[in-house]
C-alpha positions in Angstrom: 26.3 -25.9 68.3 24.1 -28.9 69.6 25.7 -32.2 68.7 23.9 -35.6 69.1 25.2 -39.2 68.4 23.1 -41.2 67.5 21.5 -44.4 69.3 23.5 -47.6 69.2 22.3 -50.4 67.4 20.8 -53.1 69.6 22.7 -56.1 70.1 20.6 -58.5 68.6 21.3 -56.9 65.5 24.8 -56.5 66.0 25.7 -60.2 66.7 22.7 -61.1 63.7 25.5 -59.9 60.8 29.1 -60.9 62.6 30.5 -61.1 59.5 30.5 -56.8 58.9 32.4 -54.6 61.6 30.5 -52.5 64.3 30.7 -49.3 62.3 29.1 -50.4 59.3 26.4 -52.2 61.2 25.2 -48.8 62.8 25.7 -47.3 59.4 23.3 -49.8 58.2 20.8 -49.7 61.2 20.4 -45.9 61.5 18.7 -46.9 57.5 16.5 -48.9 58.3 18.7 -51.5 56.6 17.8 -54.2 58.6 17.5 -57.4 56.6 20.2 -59.0 54.4 17.6 -58.8 51.5 17.7 -54.8 51.8 21.9 -55.3 53.2 22.2 -56.6 49.6 19.7 -54.4 47.2 21.6 -51.5 49.4 25.7 -52.4 48.8 25.2 -54.5 45.6 22.2 -52.9 43.7 21.2 -55.0 41.0 19.0 -53.1 38.1 17.3 -56.8 37.1 16.1 -57.4 40.3 15.8 -54.4 42.2 13.6 -52.1 40.5 9.7 -52.8 41.1 7.0 -53.8 38.4 5.9 -50.4 36.9 2.6 -51.7 36.7 2.3 -52.6 40.4 1.7 -48.4 40.4 -2.1 -47.0 40.9 -2.9 -46.3 37.3 -0.7 -47.4 35.3 -2.1 -49.8 33.8 -4.9 -46.9 32.5 -2.3 -44.6 31.4 0.0 -47.0 29.1 -3.5 -48.3 27.5 -4.6 -44.8 26.7 -1.1 -43.9 25.6 -0.6 -46.7 23.1 -3.7 -45.9 22.2 -3.5 -43.0 21.1 0.0 -43.8 19.7 -1.8 -46.2 17.6 -4.3 -44.1 16.5 -1.8 -41.0 16.1 -3.7 -38.6 18.1 -1.5 -35.6 19.0 0.4 -35.9 22.4 2.0 -33.1 24.3 4.0 -33.4 27.7 3.2 -31.1 30.2 6.1 -30.5 31.8 7.1 -28.3 35.6 10.1 -25.9 34.9 12.8 -27.3 37.4 15.2 -29.8 36.9 13.1 -32.8 38.1 10.4 -31.3 35.6 12.6 -30.4 32.8 14.6 -34.5 32.9 11.5 -35.9 33.1 10.0 -34.2 30.5 12.9 -35.4 28.3 12.6 -39.2 29.2 8.4 -38.9 29.1 9.2 -37.6 25.0 12.4 -39.8 24.5 9.7 -42.6 25.3 7.2 -41.6 22.7 9.2 -40.7 20.3 10.9 -44.5 20.6 7.2 -45.8 19.6 6.4 -43.4 16.9 4.3 -41.1 18.4 2.2 -38.1 17.4 4.4 -35.6 19.3 3.4 -32.2 19.7 6.3 -30.9 21.3 7.0 -30.5 25.2 5.2 -27.3 27.2 7.2 -26.0 29.6 5.2 -23.1 31.7 7.6 -19.4 32.4 8.0 -19.7 36.2 7.3 -15.9 36.3 4.5 -15.6 34.4 3.0 -19.2 34.9 3.9 -20.5 38.2 3.9 -23.9 39.2 1.5 -26.7 37.4 -1.0 -26.8 35.1 -2.8 -23.2 34.1 -5.8 -21.6 32.2 -4.3 -20.1 29.4 -2.0 -23.4 29.0 -4.4 -25.3 28.8 -6.4 -23.2 26.4 -3.0 -22.9 24.0 -2.7 -27.0 23.9 -6.1 -27.2 22.3 -5.4 -24.1 19.8 -2.2 -26.4 18.8 -4.3 -29.3 18.3 -3.4 -31.1 21.2 -5.6 -34.1 22.0 -3.6 -36.2 24.8 -1.6 -33.9 27.6 0.9 -35.8 29.8 2.1 -34.1 32.6 5.3 -34.6 34.5 6.1 -33.5 38.0 3.1 -31.9 38.2 -0.6 -32.3 37.5 -2.2 -33.5 40.6 -3.4 -30.5 42.7 -4.9 -28.7 39.1 -8.2 -29.9 39.3 -9.6 -26.7 37.5 -7.3 -27.1 34.6 -8.2 -30.8 34.4 -11.7 -29.8 34.1 -11.2 -27.1 31.6 -9.1 -29.2 29.8 -12.0 -31.9 29.7 -14.4 -29.7 28.4 -12.1 -28.9 25.7 -12.3 -32.2 24.5 -8.7 -33.2 25.2 -7.9 -35.8 28.3 -5.5 -35.5 30.8 -3.0 -38.4 32.2 -1.3 -36.8 35.4 2.6 -38.3 36.3 3.6 -36.6 39.6 5.4 -37.7 43.3 3.3 -34.6 44.9 0.6 -36.1 47.6 -2.9 -35.2 46.2 -4.4 -32.1 48.3 -7.8 -31.3 48.3 -10.4 -32.2 45.3 -8.5 -35.2 43.0 -8.1 -33.9 39.4 -10.5 -36.2 36.8 -8.0 -37.3 34.9 -6.0 -41.0 35.0 -3.2 -40.4 37.4 0.1 -42.1 37.9 1.3 -40.9 41.6 2.7 -43.1 43.8 1.9 -40.9 46.9 -1.9 -41.5 45.9 -3.8 -43.2 48.8 -3.8 -46.8 48.5 -1.5 -47.3 46.0 0.5 -50.4 46.2 3.2 -49.5 45.0 6.6 -51.1 47.3 8.2 -47.8 46.9 6.9 -44.4 47.0 9.5 -41.7 47.1 10.0 -41.7 43.3 11.3 -38.5 41.8 9.1 -36.4 39.2 11.6 -38.2 36.5 11.4 -41.7 37.9 7.7 -41.4 37.5 8.3 -40.8 34.2 11.0 -43.5 33.8 8.1 -46.2 35.4 5.6 -44.8 32.5 8.1 -45.5 29.6 9.6 -48.9 31.1 5.8 -49.7 31.2 5.4 -48.6 27.7 8.3 -50.3 25.9 8.3 -53.5 28.2 7.3 -56.2 25.5 7.5 -54.1 22.5 9.7 -56.3 19.8 10.6 -52.4 18.1 12.4 -51.5 21.1 15.8 -53.2 21.9 16.0 -55.0 25.6 17.2 -52.7 27.8 16.9 -49.8 26.0 15.3 -47.2 28.4 18.5 -47.5 30.6 20.2 -45.1 28.5 17.5 -42.5 29.9 19.1 -43.6 33.4 21.9 -40.2 33.5 18.9 -38.1 33.6 16.8 -40.3 35.8 20.0 -39.8 38.1 20.4 -36.0 37.7 16.7 -35.2 38.6 16.2 -37.8 41.3 19.7 -36.1 42.9 18.1 -32.4 42.1 15.1 -33.3 43.3 16.4 -33.9 46.9 13.7 -37.0 47.6 15.7 -40.4 50.3 18.3 -41.9 48.2 17.1 -45.3 49.1 15.5 -48.6 47.7 14.8 -47.8 44.3 15.9 -44.0 44.1 19.2 -45.5 45.1 19.2 -48.3 42.5 18.7 -45.6 39.7 21.2 -43.3 40.5 24.3 -46.0 41.3 23.2 -46.9 37.6 22.6 -44.0 36.5 26.1 -42.4 37.7 27.8 -45.4 35.4 25.6 -44.7 32.2 26.4 -40.2 32.8 30.1 -41.3 32.6 29.4 -42.3 28.7 26.1 -40.6 28.3 25.5 -40.0 24.4 23.7 -36.3 25.2 26.1 -33.6 23.8 24.3 -31.7 25.8 25.1 -33.3 29.4 28.7 -33.6 28.0 28.9 -29.9 27.3 27.5 -29.1 31.2 29.3 -31.4 32.6 32.6 -29.6 30.8 31.3 -26.2 32.0 30.8 -27.3 35.3 34.5 -28.5 35.4 33.7 -32.1 35.5 35.4 -34.8 33.9 34.1 -38.2 34.1 36.0 -41.2 34.5 34.4 -44.8 33.9 36.4 -47.9 34.9 35.9 -51.1 33.6 37.1 -54.4 35.3 36.8 -57.5 35.2 35.4 -59.6 37.9 37.5 -62.0 39.2 36.4 -65.4 39.6 37.7 -66.2 42.7 36.4 -66.8 45.8 35.9 -64.0 48.6 34.9 -61.0 47.1 34.6 -58.1 49.2 32.0 -57.1 51.3 31.0 -53.9 50.6 31.7 -52.3 47.1 31.0 -49.1 45.5 30.4 -50.4 41.9 28.2 -51.6 39.6 27.9 -55.4 38.5 26.8 -56.2 34.8 27.7 -59.4 34.1 31.0 -60.4 34.4 32.3 -56.8 34.5 32.1 -53.9 37.5 31.6 -50.2 36.7 32.8 -47.6 38.5 33.0 -44.0 37.9 34.3 -40.6 39.7 30.8 -39.0 39.5 29.3 -38.6 42.5 25.8 -37.6 44.1 27.9 -34.1 45.1 28.4 -33.1 41.6 25.2 -33.9 40.2 23.4 -32.0 43.0 25.6 -29.0 43.0 27.4 -28.9 39.8 25.1 -29.7 37.2 21.6 -29.6 38.4 22.0 -25.6 39.8 22.7 -25.3 36.2 19.7 -26.6 34.6 17.6 -25.0 37.7 19.0 -21.8 36.9 17.7 -21.2 33.7 13.9 -21.0 34.8 14.8 -18.9 37.7 16.9 -16.6 35.3 15.5 -16.6 31.8 13.1 -19.6 30.3 13.5 -23.5 31.8 13.5 -24.2 28.1 17.1 -23.4 27.6 17.4 -26.3 29.9 15.3 -29.0 27.8 16.8 -27.7 24.5 19.8 -28.4 26.0 19.5 -31.6 27.1 17.5 -33.0 23.7 19.9 -31.4 21.4 21.6 -34.0 19.1 24.5 -31.5 18.2 27.6 -30.9 19.6 27.9 -27.2 18.0 24.6 -26.7 19.9 25.0 -28.0 23.2 28.2 -26.4 23.1 26.3 -22.9 22.5 23.6 -23.7 25.3 26.0 -24.4 27.8 27.7 -22.0 27.7 25.3 -19.7 27.8 23.9 -21.9 30.9 27.0 -20.8 32.4 26.9 -17.2 32.0 23.3 -16.9 33.2 24.7 -19.1 36.1 27.0 -17.0 36.8 24.6 -13.7 36.5 22.6 -15.1 39.5 25.1 -14.7 42.2 25.5 -10.8 41.8 21.2 -11.1 42.1 21.3 -13.7 44.9 23.8 -12.1 46.4 22.0 -8.1 46.4 18.5 -9.8 47.6 20.4 -11.6 50.5 21.8 -8.1 51.3 18.4 -6.8 51.2 16.6 -9.4 53.6 20.1 -8.9 56.0 19.6 -4.9 56.4 15.3 -6.0 57.4 16.3 -8.3 59.7 19.3 -6.3 61.6 18.0 -5.1 65.2 15.4 -7.1 64.9 14.1 -10.4 67.4 14.0 -13.4 65.0 10.9 -15.3 65.7 10.2 -18.8 64.8 9.6 -18.2 61.6 11.4 -16.0 58.6 8.5 -14.0 56.8 9.7 -11.6 54.3 8.4 -10.1 51.1 9.2 -7.4 48.1 7.8 -6.7 44.8 11.6 -5.9 43.6 13.1 -9.4 44.5 12.6 -11.1 40.9 11.1 -15.0 41.8 13.6 -17.0 39.8 15.9 -16.6 43.0 14.1 -16.4 46.4 14.8 -20.2 46.6 18.4 -19.2 47.0 17.5 -17.3 49.7 15.1 -18.9 51.5 17.6 -21.2 51.8 20.5 -19.3 52.8 18.6 -17.8 55.7 16.9 -21.2 56.5 20.8 -22.6 56.6 22.0 -19.3 59.2 18.9 -19.2 61.6 17.3 -22.9 61.2 13.9 -21.6 61.0 11.4 -21.4 58.3 11.8 -19.7 56.3 9.0 -17.7 53.8 10.5 -15.5 50.8 7.8 -13.4 48.5 8.2 -11.8 45.0 5.2 -9.8 44.5 4.1 -8.8 41.7 0.6 -7.4 40.4 -1.1 -7.9 43.8 0.1 -11.3 43.4 2.8 -13.0 46.3 4.8 -16.1 45.3 7.1 -17.0 48.1 9.8 -19.9 48.0 9.4 -21.5 51.2 12.5 -23.6 53.1 11.7 -24.9 56.1 13.7 -27.6 59.1 12.4 -31.0 59.9 11.1 -30.1 62.7 8.1 -27.8 60.7 6.2 -29.6 57.7 5.1 -26.6 56.1 2.7 -28.2 53.2 1.0 -29.4 56.5 0.9 -25.8 58.1 0.0 -24.5 55.0 -3.0 -26.5 54.9 -3.8 -24.9 58.5 -4.0 -21.7 56.4 -5.5 -22.3 52.9 -8.5 -20.6 53.0 -6.1 -17.7 52.6 -4.1 -19.2 49.6 -4.7 -19.4 45.8 -2.1 -22.5 45.5 0.3 -24.1 47.6 1.7 -27.4 47.8 5.4 -29.3 47.8 7.1 -31.4 50.3 7.7 -31.2 54.2 11.2 -28.8 54.5 10.8 -27.6 50.0 7.4 -25.9 49.1 5.8 -23.2 47.5 2.8 -21.1 47.4 0.6 -18.1 45.8 -1.9 -15.7 47.6 -3.4 -11.8 47.0 -1.1 -9.3 48.1 -3.4 -8.0 50.7 -3.8 -11.7 52.4 -0.1 -11.8 53.7 -0.1 -10.2 56.8 -3.0 -12.8 57.8 -0.9 -15.7 56.9 2.2 -14.3 58.8 -0.2 -14.7 61.2 -1.6 -17.8 60.8 2.0 -19.2 60.2 2.9 -18.1 63.5 0.5 -19.3 65.4 1.6 -22.7 63.8 5.0 -22.1 64.7 4.1 -21.4 68.4 2.6 -24.4 68.9 4.9 -26.7 67.1 8.3 -24.9 67.6 10.1 -25.1 70.7 13.3 -23.0 71.6 15.6 -26.2 71.7 14.6 -27.1 67.5 15.2 -23.8 66.6 19.4 -24.7 67.4 21.3 -26.2 64.4 22.4 -29.6 65.5 25.2 -31.9 64.4 23.5 -35.7 64.4 27.0 -37.4 64.6 26.5 -41.5 63.2 29.8 -42.7 64.9 31.7 -42.4 67.4 35.3 -44.1 66.1 38.5 -45.0 67.7 41.9 -44.2 66.8 42.5 -47.2 65.5 39.5 -47.4 63.1 41.1 -44.1 61.3 42.7 -46.0 57.9 42.0 -46.6 54.4 40.0 -49.8 55.3 36.9 -47.6 56.6 37.0 -45.0 54.1 36.6 -48.2 51.6 33.4 -49.0 53.5 32.6 -45.5 53.5 32.7 -45.4 49.7 30.0 -48.9 50.3 27.5 -46.2 51.0 27.6 -43.7 48.4 25.8 -42.0 46.6 25.0 -39.8 49.4 21.6 -38.3 49.7 18.5 -37.6 51.4 17.7 -40.3 54.1 21.5 -41.5 53.2 23.5 -38.3 54.3 27.6 -38.1 54.1 29.0 -39.6 57.0 29.5 -37.8 60.3 32.3 -39.0 63.0 33.4 -37.9 66.2 37.3 -38.2 67.8 37.7 -37.3 71.2 40.1 -36.1 73.0 42.8 -36.1 70.2 46.1 -34.0 70.2 46.6 -31.1 68.3 50.1 -31.8 66.8 50.5 -29.1 64.8 48.3 -26.2 64.1 48.0 -23.3 61.2 46.0 -21.1 58.9 45.8 -21.8 55.4 44.0 -20.9 52.1 43.2 -17.1 50.7 42.8 -14.9 53.6 44.0 -17.3 55.9 40.2 -19.2 56.1 40.8 -22.3 56.6 42.3 -24.0 59.7 45.0 -27.2 58.9 45.9 -29.5 61.7 48.0 -32.3 62.4 46.2 -34.5 65.1 48.4 -37.4 67.5 46.0 -40.1 67.7 46.6 -42.7 70.5 45.6 -46.3 69.8 44.8 -49.2 72.7 48.3 -50.2 72.7 49.3 -46.8 73.6 51.7 -46.3 70.0 50.5 -42.9 68.6 50.1 -42.6 64.7 49.2 -38.6 63.2 46.3 -37.9 60.7 46.1 -34.4 58.8 43.0 -32.3 59.4 41.5 -29.4 57.5 39.1 -27.4 58.7 37.5 -25.5 55.5 36.5 -21.6 56.7 37.6 -22.6 60.4 40.7 -20.0 60.7 38.8 -17.8 62.3 39.2 -20.3 65.8 43.3 -20.4 65.3 43.6 -17.7 68.2 41.4 -20.4 70.5 43.9 -23.1 69.9 47.5 -23.8 70.1 49.6 -26.9 69.7 49.4 -29.6 72.9 45.8 -29.3 73.3 43.4 -31.5 73.7 40.1 -31.7 71.5 36.9 -33.8 70.3 36.4 -32.9 66.7 33.7 -34.2 64.4 34.4 -34.9 61.1 34.1 -37.0 57.2 36.7 -38.6 55.7 38.7 -37.1 52.9 41.1 -38.3 50.6 43.9 -35.9 49.9 45.5 -36.7 46.1 48.4 -34.9 44.5 50.9 -36.3 42.1 50.0 -39.4 41.8 49.8 -39.7 45.8 46.5 -40.5 48.1 46.4 -39.1 51.2 43.5 -39.8 54.5 42.7 -36.7 55.8 39.8 -35.5 58.2 37.4 -32.6 57.0 36.4 -31.1 60.0 33.0 -30.2 60.8 33.6 -28.9 63.9 35.9 -28.9 67.4 35.8 -28.4 71.0 38.6 -27.4 73.0 38.5 -30.0 76.4 39.6 -27.9 79.6 
């Protein structure tokens, strides 16, 4: 595996902020946080100051005026939301805002992933008309559905599109609220679909005497969950939404979220402390300040992204996303408990299906020279789980991966790519072969006729041949900072906590230690899968301190190592807690033996 240490921050930047240690300044510089304003926003997000005025967004004024007109005239409004975590949470957020304002709601429509696919579809549009819809508001979809919007308009319905994907091709004839529109003056374009829905609600309730001030903050639990789930950058406005959202989630009023956290093994804790009035408040704090109090929680982006979001997403994969919607919108503890347990059961079942699919693809790849892309299709692979397989093979082989389900002559793909290959741009060069495509540079989907599969593959391989070199296909570790032994302490761990929550463009931090000696060595865990070591670190003054290190799934390296060996390690900081004790450990990501 290739190791790369990020380029050091320039000296003029270091001198500009001498109140911060070099390690912190390097991490800030890497994230583009080079002004005092950006640094303050990052470390101390403020809900009242760091969220932008929603009316700065292109189309917002028109959308709000049209929705308020519909509410006043009691026109029937239907929310059409995507089936993933972002869409479902965004749909619940939008619906909550409309309900609070007394809208005549005709329910929420979430398409069936298996039968309808992504975005608006013509059958759904006709069904909405039959149910009396007069205004359709999309959430997390719609900017590519110009034909479906034309149909809605011809049937006498109006459409407001709220989305966060790029407009590809013809612009739908609708009011569009999407920060990725060309010439949109909104200062932050990286909102998730739920973030755009939240901005709509924020604009709708602004100044409305019927809505208590700050009411919309109770929606931030779902905003945080979906923002993390959709893997948008956790910087700027998204960071503020997620940090406040974690605090709201720890005290959520939603029975569904409470029960989902229970089945996911999460026990949220919220700490409220009075802010001291003395001088010298810490420069870095991982907390939210409200008035004279600070709030902290044990919930983090990892819990949202790996424990809660997969359980929401699995409903559309193996059943229907309506189950997740019912859970998140339920006001009954008893109903929420039943739904959460049902979702958890579906989540357990998915692993059997995924394991079978992965084994099938592995069998196909066995003995085959793997090119610059992986492209496989079958009618036996359920469309709802192919994305997990795509992600698995992207991670294993570090290549763009296209995994297709074929049903009735149509091939639908889940696509996962690497940063070096923008799959949306690539598919744009092959668009004549596709019925539909869209998504993000490293996570996308498409649909085409089965008969065009080989042509599409050839088109992609040609593009990959031009854009990907051999070194692009080697997984690497990008190291944030090479630490000295004296920096392995609780103070550094506190600094790191100031960078949470981690996510896209603010990834968890990787550090390197050079030339440390192995003082003890053993294998631990079921099947001796893990490597446990004690490392001897020599300080600048010649003194030696010992620190514990754990390498999960590194037990295979045990026979290559011995006590007294010197190694370079790449690691994350890890806090090991047991029986009221806390120990600072190093979580080994990779290591190299020095000869």
